[in-house]
C-alpha positions in Angstrom: 101.3 154.6 97.7 99.1 152.0 96.0 99.2 148.4 97.2 97.7 145.4 95.5 96.7 142.9 98.2 97.8 140.0 96.1 101.4 141.3 96.1 101.6 141.6 99.9 102.7 138.7 102.1 100.5 137.9 105.1 102.5 139.9 107.6 102.3 143.0 105.4 98.6 142.5 104.9 98.1 142.2 108.6 100.1 145.4 109.2 98.3 147.6 106.7 94.8 146.3 107.4 95.0 146.3 111.2 96.6 149.7 111.3 94.2 151.3 108.8 90.9 149.6 110.0 90.9 150.8 113.6 90.0 151.3 116.3 88.3 147.9 116.7 86.3 146.9 119.9 87.5 143.9 121.7 85.4 140.7 122.2 86.6 139.1 125.3 85.1 135.6 124.8 84.7 132.9 127.4 83.9 129.5 126.0 83.8 125.9 127.2 84.2 122.5 125.6 82.3 119.3 126.2 84.8 118.1 128.7 84.4 121.3 130.8 87.7 123.0 129.8 87.2 126.8 129.9 88.9 129.2 127.6 89.0 133.0 127.8 90.5 135.0 124.9 90.3 138.4 123.3 89.4 139.0 119.6 89.4 142.4 117.9 87.6 141.4 114.7 84.3 142.1 116.5 81.2 144.3 116.2 77.4 144.7 116.6 75.5 143.8 113.4 71.8 143.8 114.3 69.5 145.0 117.1 66.5 143.0 116.1 67.5 140.2 116.3 70.4 141.2 118.6 73.4 139.9 116.7 77.1 140.3 117.3 79.8 138.9 115.1 83.5 138.1 115.8 86.2 136.2 114.1 88.9 133.9 115.7 91.3 133.8 112.8 93.6 130.9 111.9 97.2 131.6 113.1 99.4 133.0 110.4 102.6 131.3 111.4 101.3 127.7 111.6 97.7 127.7 110.3 96.3 126.3 113.6 92.9 127.3 115.1 92.1 128.9 118.4 90.7 126.9 121.4 87.8 129.4 121.5 86.8 128.3 118.0 87.1 124.6 118.8 85.1 125.0 121.9 82.2 126.8 120.1 82.1 124.0 117.5 81.5 121.6 120.4 79.3 123.8 122.7 77.7 126.6 120.6 77.6 129.2 123.4 79.8 132.1 124.4 79.9 135.0 126.9 81.2 138.2 125.4 82.7 140.4 128.1 83.3 144.0 127.2 86.8 145.2 127.9 87.4 148.6 129.7 90.7 150.2 130.6 91.1 148.7 134.2 91.0 145.2 132.5 93.4 145.9 129.7 96.7 144.4 130.8 95.0 141.2 132.2 93.0 140.9 129.0 96.3 141.0 127.0 97.8 138.4 129.2 94.8 136.1 128.5 95.8 136.1 124.8 98.8 134.0 125.5 98.6 130.6 123.8 98.3 128.4 126.9 97.6 124.7 126.5 94.0 123.7 126.1 93.6 122.4 129.6 94.9 125.7 131.1 92.1 128.1 132.3 93.0 131.7 131.2 90.7 133.1 134.0 93.3 131.8 136.5 96.4 132.8 134.4 95.1 136.3 133.9 93.7 136.7 137.4 90.1 137.2 136.5 87.1 136.0 138.6 84.7 133.4 137.1 81.1 134.3 137.6 78.4 131.7 136.6 76.3 132.7 133.6 72.5 132.3 133.9 71.5 130.9 130.5 74.7 129.5 129.0 77.5 127.2 130.1 80.6 129.4 129.8 81.3 131.6 132.8 81.4 135.4 132.8 84.2 137.7 133.7 83.1 139.3 137.0 85.4 142.3 136.5 83.8 143.2 133.2 81.1 145.9 133.5 79.1 144.6 130.6 78.6 140.9 129.9 76.5 139.3 127.1 75.3 135.7 127.3 75.0 134.4 123.7 74.2 131.4 121.6 76.2 130.7 118.5 73.9 130.6 115.5 76.5 129.9 112.8 80.3 129.6 112.3 81.3 130.4 108.7 84.9 129.5 107.6 86.4 132.2 105.4 89.3 130.2 104.3 91.6 127.3 105.1 95.0 129.1 105.0 96.8 130.9 107.8 95.2 134.3 108.6 91.7 133.2 107.4 88.9 134.2 109.6 86.0 132.2 111.1 82.9 134.3 111.3 81.1 133.5 114.5 77.5 134.8 114.4 76.0 135.1 117.9 72.6 136.0 119.3 72.5 137.9 122.6 70.2 136.3 125.1 70.9 138.4 128.2 73.0 141.4 129.2 74.5 142.0 132.6 75.5 145.6 133.3 77.3 147.0 136.4 75.2 149.8 137.8 78.3 151.8 138.4 78.2 152.8 134.7 74.5 153.8 134.6 73.1 157.2 134.8 70.0 158.3 136.7 67.7 156.9 133.9 69.4 153.5 134.1 71.1 154.0 130.8 74.7 153.5 130.1 76.7 156.7 130.6 79.4 156.7 127.9 81.6 158.8 130.2 81.7 156.1 132.8 82.6 153.1 130.6 86.3 153.5 129.6 86.1 151.3 126.4 89.4 150.0 125.1 89.9 149.4 121.4 92.5 147.7 119.3 94.7 149.3 116.7 97.6 147.8 114.8 100.7 146.1 116.3 101.0 146.9 120.0 98.7 149.9 119.8 95.5 150.4 121.7 93.3 153.4 122.6 91.0 154.2 125.4 87.7 156.2 125.3 87.4 158.6 128.2 86.1 162.1 128.8 89.2 163.7 127.3 88.5 162.4 123.8 84.7 162.1 123.9 82.5 164.5 121.8 79.1 164.5 120.3 78.0 165.0 116.7 74.5 166.1 115.9 73.0 163.4 113.7 70.5 164.0 110.9 67.2 162.2 111.6 64.0 162.5 109.7 64.7 166.1 108.4 67.3 166.4 105.7 70.3 168.8 106.0 70.7 171.2 103.1 74.0 169.7 102.1 77.3 171.3 101.4 76.3 171.9 97.8 73.6 174.4 99.0 75.9 176.5 101.2 76.6 180.0 99.9 79.7 180.1 97.7 81.8 182.2 100.1 81.2 179.5 102.8 81.6 176.5 100.5 84.9 177.7 99.1 86.3 179.0 102.3 90.0 178.5 102.9 89.5 178.8 106.7 86.5 176.5 107.3 87.3 172.8 107.4 85.3 169.9 106.0 84.0 169.2 109.5 82.9 172.8 109.7 81.1 172.7 106.4 79.4 169.5 107.5 78.1 171.2 110.6 76.8 174.2 108.7 75.2 172.0 106.0 73.3 169.9 108.6 70.6 172.6 109.0 67.2 172.1 107.3 67.3 175.6 105.8 69.7 178.6 105.9 68.8 180.6 109.0 67.5 184.1 108.8 69.6 187.0 110.0 69.0 187.7 113.7 69.4 191.5 114.1 69.9 191.0 117.9 73.0 188.9 117.4 76.0 191.2 118.1 79.1 190.3 120.0 82.2 192.3 121.0 84.3 190.2 118.6 81.9 190.9 115.7 81.9 194.5 116.6 85.7 194.6 116.5 85.9 192.9 113.1 83.5 195.4 111.6 85.4 198.2 113.2 88.9 197.2 112.1 88.4 195.5 108.8 85.5 197.5 107.2 87.7 199.2 104.7 89.1 195.8 103.4 86.2 193.5 102.6 88.5 190.5 101.8 90.2 190.7 105.2 86.9 191.2 106.9 85.5 188.1 105.3 88.6 186.1 106.4 88.3 187.3 110.0 84.6 186.5 110.0 85.4 183.0 108.8 88.1 182.6 111.5 85.5 183.7 114.2 82.9 181.4 112.7 85.3 178.5 112.9 86.0 179.2 116.5 82.3 179.0 117.3 81.8 175.8 115.2 84.7 174.1 117.0 82.8 174.8 120.2 79.6 173.3 118.7 77.9 176.8 118.4 76.4 176.2 115.0 73.6 178.8 115.2 76.0 181.5 116.3 78.5 180.6 113.6 75.7 181.0 111.0 74.9 184.5 112.3 78.6 185.5 111.9 78.7 184.1 108.3 75.4 185.8 107.4 76.9 189.1 108.4 79.1 189.1 105.3 
């Protein structure tokens, strides 16, 4: 299916874009106007854009149905400050409740049952229940359009971060396993980051991986190994040397039962290598593939 954006109505655009471009972190923004009215609202058009200077960006879009703007946006135009409270799973249902379109004088902290905590550098309060809070000044608000659905790009500089020590490790760094991030998808769908779906990927740094194009042909054209597997193998700086001491019972059985059929033996070795790669055992997988 090929879709031209210009041929989609706004509801269709919203559906396809928000379902495809996901998951998106949630900016739970607390703001205040000149009269002291406090607003607390979640936004999923949000991310980190720079570390030096420390810049985050989020977008309170104009409402599609009536082209009105959010109270958060109006507040920041009056008082260019915001606290961004990171949303984790224990906060999710209350955060969703805070997205209700209450009148401007209604404080969503009270409606959603969150606790106001004074910030130290900016006027809007922090959400005490949030495990990571960022006090920010608003550097710029850029309108991306005047019609319903148009975003308003809010560029913020982080001044101070408050972190609950419960999510820190022994080195005082954030332990990703202890912070159950929640992210937005399309429609009513969300996802949570926890130990069941966390995994690590070895990232290339200063040394370059050899690349998939430099893998031996029997590996590169394998019908068993996946694209992820090829990426793992191609992230080494050079093809490893054969280690004569590497010998497992599985490898022994493959040689014993498939030696008379080279094609079947290669297939079984690829299956074994894939099992090792799926466990993150890249060096061992290379030894199996080098046995061909």
